N, CA, C and O atoms as a GROMACS GRO file, in nm:
protein
  264
    1MET      N    1   8.456  20.106  14.186
    1MET     CA    2   8.376  20.226  14.206
    1MET      C    3   8.229  20.188  14.209
    1MET      O    4   8.182  20.113  14.123
    2ARG      N    5   8.158  20.237  14.305
    2ARG     CA    6   8.016  20.204  14.322
    2ARG      C    7   7.928  20.313  14.263
    2ARG      O    8   7.968  20.430  14.255
    3GLY      N    9   7.808  20.274  14.223
    3GLY     CA   10   7.709  20.369  14.173
    3GLY      C   11   7.630  20.427  14.288
    3GLY      O   12   7.661  20.402  14.404
    4PRO      N   13   7.528  20.505  14.258
    4PRO     CA   14   7.446  20.562  14.364
    4PRO      C   15   7.372  20.454  14.442
    4PRO      O   16   7.336  20.350  14.387
    5ARG      N   17   7.350  20.479  14.568
    5ARG     CA   18   7.281  20.384  14.653
    5ARG      C   19   7.132  20.386  14.625
    5ARG      O   20   7.070  20.493  14.624
    6VAL      N   21   7.076  20.270  14.601
    6VAL     CA   22   6.933  20.258  14.573
    6VAL      C   23   6.862  20.215  14.700
    6VAL      O   24   6.891  20.109  14.757
    7THR      N   25   6.769  20.300  14.744
    7THR     CA   26   6.692  20.271  14.865
    7THR      C   27   6.545  20.263  14.826
    7THR      O   28   6.506  20.312  14.721
    8PRO      N   29   6.464  20.202  14.911
    8PRO     CA   30   6.320  20.200  14.881
    8PRO      C   31   6.263  20.341  14.863
    8PRO      O   32   6.175  20.362  14.779
    9ARG      N   33   6.312  20.435  14.941
    9ARG     CA   34   6.264  20.573  14.930
    9ARG      C   35   6.300  20.634  14.794
    9ARG      O   36   6.220  20.703  14.733
   10SER      N   37   6.423  20.607  14.748
   10SER     CA   38   6.463  20.662  14.618
   10SER      C   39   6.384  20.598  14.505
   10SER      O   40   6.355  20.665  14.405
   11VAL      N   41   6.349  20.472  14.518
   11VAL     CA   42   6.268  20.405  14.416
   11VAL      C   43   6.128  20.465  14.413
   11VAL      O   44   6.074  20.491  14.305
   12LEU      N   45   6.070  20.488  14.530
   12LEU     CA   46   5.937  20.549  14.536
   12LEU      C   47   5.938  20.692  14.483
   12LEU      O   48   5.845  20.733  14.414
   13ARG      N   49   6.042  20.767  14.515
   13ARG     CA   50   6.053  20.904  14.466
   13ARG      C   51   6.062  20.906  14.313
   13ARG      O   52   5.998  20.987  14.247
   14PHE      N   53   6.142  20.813  14.257
   14PHE     CA   54   6.154  20.804  14.112
   14PHE      C   55   6.020  20.762  14.050
   14PHE      O   56   5.980  20.818  13.948
   15ALA      N   57   5.951  20.666  14.110
   15ALA     CA   58   5.822  20.621  14.057
   15ALA      C   59   5.720  20.734  14.058
   15ALA      O   60   5.645  20.750  13.963
   16ARG      N   61   5.718  20.813  14.165
   16ARG     CA   62   5.626  20.927  14.173
   16ARG      C   63   5.658  21.028  14.064
   16ARG      O   64   5.568  21.077  13.996
   17TRP      N   65   5.786  21.060  14.047
   17TRP     CA   66   5.828  21.155  13.942
   17TRP      C   67   5.787  21.103  13.805
   17TRP      O   68   5.733  21.177  13.723
   18TYR      N   69   5.812  20.976  13.779
   18TYR     CA   70   5.784  20.916  13.649
   18TYR      C   71   5.634  20.921  13.617
   18TYR      O   72   5.595  20.959  13.507
   19VAL      N   73   5.551  20.884  13.713
   19VAL     CA   74   5.406  20.884  13.691
   19VAL      C   75   5.355  21.026  13.668
   19VAL      O   76   5.271  21.048  13.581
   20ARG      N   77   5.405  21.122  13.745
   20ARG     CA   78   5.362  21.262  13.727
   20ARG      C   79   5.404  21.315  13.590
   20ARG      O   80   5.328  21.388  13.528
   21GLU      N   81   5.522  21.280  13.543
   21GLU     CA   82   5.566  21.322  13.410
   21GLU      C   83   5.484  21.252  13.301
   21GLU      O   84   5.447  21.314  13.202
   22LEU      N   85   5.458  21.126  13.320
   22LEU     CA   86   5.384  21.048  13.221
   22LEU      C   87   5.241  21.097  13.207
   22LEU      O   88   5.189  21.102  13.095
   23THR      N   89   5.177  21.133  13.316
   23THR     CA   90   5.038  21.176  13.312
   23THR      C   91   5.022  21.325  13.285
   23THR      O   92   4.912  21.371  13.255
   24GLY      N   93   5.131  21.402  13.295
   24GLY     CA   94   5.123  21.546  13.272
   24GLY      C   95   5.092  21.626  13.397
   24GLY      O   96   5.076  21.748  13.390
   25ALA      N   97   5.083  21.561  13.511
   25ALA     CA   98   5.051  21.632  13.635
   25ALA      C   99   5.160  21.731  13.673
   25ALA      O  100   5.129  21.834  13.733
   26ALA      N  101   5.282  21.704  13.641
   26ALA     CA  102   5.392  21.794  13.675
   26ALA      C  103   5.388  21.920  13.588
   26ALA      O  104   5.446  22.022  13.625
   27GLY      N  105   5.321  21.914  13.476
   27GLY     CA  106   5.312  22.029  13.387
   27GLY      C  107   5.245  22.148  13.454
   27GLY      O  108   5.287  22.262  13.432
   28TYR      N  109   5.142  22.125  13.532
   28TYR     CA  110   5.073  22.234  13.600
   28TYR      C  111   5.164  22.300  13.702
   28TYR      O  112   5.163  22.423  13.716
   29ASP      N  113   5.244  22.221  13.773
   29ASP     CA  114   5.339  22.278  13.868
   29ASP      C  115   5.442  22.366  13.797
   29ASP      O  116   5.476  22.473  13.846
   30ARG      N  117   5.491  22.320  13.681
   30ARG     CA  118   5.585  22.401  13.604
   30ARG      C  119   5.518  22.528  13.553
   30ARG      O  120   5.579  22.635  13.553
   31TYR      N  121   5.392  22.517  13.512
   31TYR     CA  122   5.316  22.635  13.467
   31TYR      C  123   5.306  22.738  13.579
   31TYR      O  124   5.329  22.856  13.556
   32LEU      N  125   5.271  22.693  13.699
   32LEU     CA  126   5.258  22.786  13.812
   32LEU      C  127   5.391  22.855  13.843
   32LEU      O  128   5.393  22.976  13.869
   33ALA      N  129   5.499  22.780  13.841
   33ALA     CA  130   5.630  22.839  13.869
   33ALA      C  131   5.666  22.942  13.763
   33ALA      O  132   5.712  23.052  13.797
   34ARG      N  133   5.647  22.909  13.638
   34ARG     CA  134   5.678  23.000  13.528
   34ARG      C  135   5.587  23.122  13.532
   34ARG      O  136   5.631  23.234  13.509
   35HIS      N  137   5.459  23.098  13.562
   35HIS     CA  138   5.361  23.206  13.565
   35HIS      C  139   5.393  23.307  13.676
   35HIS      O  140   5.380  23.427  13.656
   36SER      N  141   5.433  23.258  13.790
   36SER     CA  142   5.461  23.349  13.902
   36SER      C  143   5.580  23.439  13.872
   36SER      O  144   5.589  23.549  13.927
   37GLU      N  145   5.672  23.394  13.787
   37GLU     CA  146   5.790  23.474  13.754
   37GLU      C  147   5.763  23.576  13.644
   37GLU      O  148   5.826  23.681  13.642
   38HIS      N  149   5.670  23.546  13.554
   38HIS     CA  150   5.656  23.625  13.432
   38HIS      C  151   5.522  23.695  13.412
   38HIS      O  152   5.505  23.764  13.311
   39SER      N  153   5.429  23.679  13.502
   39SER     CA  154   5.298  23.737  13.478
   39SER      C  155   5.244  23.803  13.605
   39SER      O  156   5.271  23.759  13.717
   40HIS      N  157   5.167  23.906  13.584
   40HIS     CA  158   5.105  23.975  13.697
   40HIS      C  159   4.956  23.943  13.708
   40HIS      O  160   4.887  23.994  13.796
   41GLU      N  161   4.906  23.859  13.620
   41GLU     CA  162   4.767  23.817  13.623
   41GLU      C  163   4.756  23.690  13.707
   41GLU      O  164   4.855  23.619  13.724
   42PRO      N  165   4.636  23.661  13.759
   42PRO     CA  166   4.621  23.536  13.834
   42PRO      C  167   4.637  23.415  13.742
   42PRO      O  168   4.598  23.421  13.626
   43PRO      N  169   4.695  23.307  13.792
   43PRO     CA  170   4.714  23.188  13.708
   43PRO      C  171   4.581  23.119  13.679
   43PRO      O  172   4.482  23.139  13.749
   44LEU      N  173   4.582  23.037  13.577
   44LEU     CA  174   4.464  22.956  13.545
   44LEU      C  175   4.443  22.852  13.655
   44LEU      O  176   4.538  22.809  13.719
   45SER      N  177   4.320  22.815  13.676
   45SER     CA  178   4.293  22.704  13.768
   45SER      C  179   4.343  22.576  13.701
   45SER      O  180   4.367  22.573  13.581
   46ARG      N  181   4.358  22.471  13.780
   46ARG     CA  182   4.404  22.345  13.723
   46ARG      C  183   4.308  22.298  13.613
   46ARG      O  184   4.351  22.247  13.510
   47ARG      N  185   4.180  22.314  13.637
   47ARG     CA  186   4.079  22.271  13.539
   47ARG      C  187   4.094  22.348  13.407
   47ARG      O  188   4.092  22.290  13.299
   48ASP      N  189   4.108  22.482  13.418
   48ASP     CA  190   4.124  22.563  13.297
   48ASP      C  191   4.256  22.533  13.227
   48ASP      O  192   4.264  22.531  13.104
   49TYR      N  193   4.361  22.509  13.306
   49TYR     CA  194   4.491  22.474  13.248
   49TYR      C  195   4.479  22.344  13.169
   49TYR      O  196   4.526  22.335  13.055
   50GLU      N  197   4.417  22.243  13.228
   50GLU     CA  198   4.402  22.114  13.159
   50GLU      C  199   4.316  22.128  13.034
   50GLU      O  200   4.346  22.067  12.931
   51ARG      N  201   4.212  22.208  13.041
   51ARG     CA  202   4.126  22.230  12.925
   51ARG      C  203   4.207  22.295  12.812
   51ARG      O  204   4.199  22.252  12.697
   52ARG      N  205   4.284  22.397  12.845
   52ARG     CA  206   4.365  22.465  12.744
   52ARG      C  207   4.471  22.371  12.686
   52ARG      O  208   4.496  22.372  12.566
   53ARG      N  209   4.533  22.291  12.772
   53ARG     CA  210   4.635  22.196  12.726
   53ARG      C  211   4.575  22.093  12.630
   53ARG      O  212   4.636  22.059  12.529
   54THR      N  213   4.456  22.044  12.663
   54THR     CA  214   4.389  21.948  12.576
   54THR      C  215   4.352  22.010  12.443
   54THR      O  216   4.368  21.947  12.339
   55GLU      N  217   4.303  22.134  12.444
   55GLU     CA  218   4.269  22.203  12.320
   55GLU      C  219   4.392  22.221  12.232
   55GLU      O  220   4.385  22.202  12.110
   56GLN      N  221   4.504  22.256  12.292
   56GLN     CA  222   4.627  22.273  12.215
   56GLN      C  223   4.674  22.140  12.156
   56GLN      O  224   4.724  22.137  12.044
   57GLN      N  225   4.659  22.031  12.230
   57GLN     CA  226   4.698  21.900  12.179
   57GLN      C  227   4.609  21.860  12.061
   57GLN      O  228   4.657  21.799  11.966
   58MET      N  229   4.482  21.895  12.067
   58MET     CA  230   4.392  21.860  11.958
   58MET      C  231   4.421  21.942  11.833
   58MET      O  232   4.411  21.892  11.722
   59GLU      N  233   4.458  22.069  11.852
   59GLU     CA  234   4.490  22.155  11.738
   59GLU      C  235   4.623  22.118  11.674
   59GLU      O  236   4.639  22.132  11.552
   60ASN      N  237   4.719  22.072  11.754
   60ASN     CA  238   4.854  22.039  11.706
   60ASN      C  239   4.889  21.897  11.752
   60ASN      O  240   4.961  21.882  11.851
   61PRO      N  241   4.841  21.794  11.683
   61PRO     CA  242   4.860  21.658  11.732
   61PRO      C  243   5.006  21.611  11.730
   61PRO      O  244   5.040  21.518  11.804
   62GLY      N  245   5.092  21.670  11.650
   62GLY     CA  246   5.231  21.629  11.648
   62GLY      C  247   5.247  21.485  11.603
   62GLY      O  248   5.202  21.449  11.494
   63THR      N  249   5.310  21.403  11.684
   63THR     CA  250   5.336  21.265  11.646
   63THR      C  251   5.229  21.167  11.693
   63THR      O  252   5.241  21.046  11.672
   64ARG      N  253   5.124  21.219  11.757
   64ARG     CA  254   5.018  21.128  11.802
   64ARG      C  255   4.944  21.071  11.681
   64ARG      O  256   4.937  21.136  11.576
   65CYS      N  257   4.890  20.955  11.694
   65CYS     CA  258   4.821  20.891  11.582
   65CYS      C  259   4.679  20.943  11.564
   65CYS      O  260   4.627  20.941  11.452
   66CYS      N  261   4.613  20.988  11.672
   66CYS     CA  262   4.472  21.026  11.663
   66CYS      C  263   4.445  21.162  11.721
   66CYS      O  264   4.330  21.208  11.720
   0.00000   0.00000   0.00000
């Protein structure tokens, strides 16, 4: 039995997904999708979203060391 076929395109797609998840860039896309379903107000700009996300991380550091 063979596993899934690995192509250069699938490797690049995985690398793009991984980098976006690692850097948090995909978070804004998830925010927009969730916001469009549940809110009637305009969404935050990317800049305001990132600012708010950073403020929340500073207030609740969780497992981060600093």
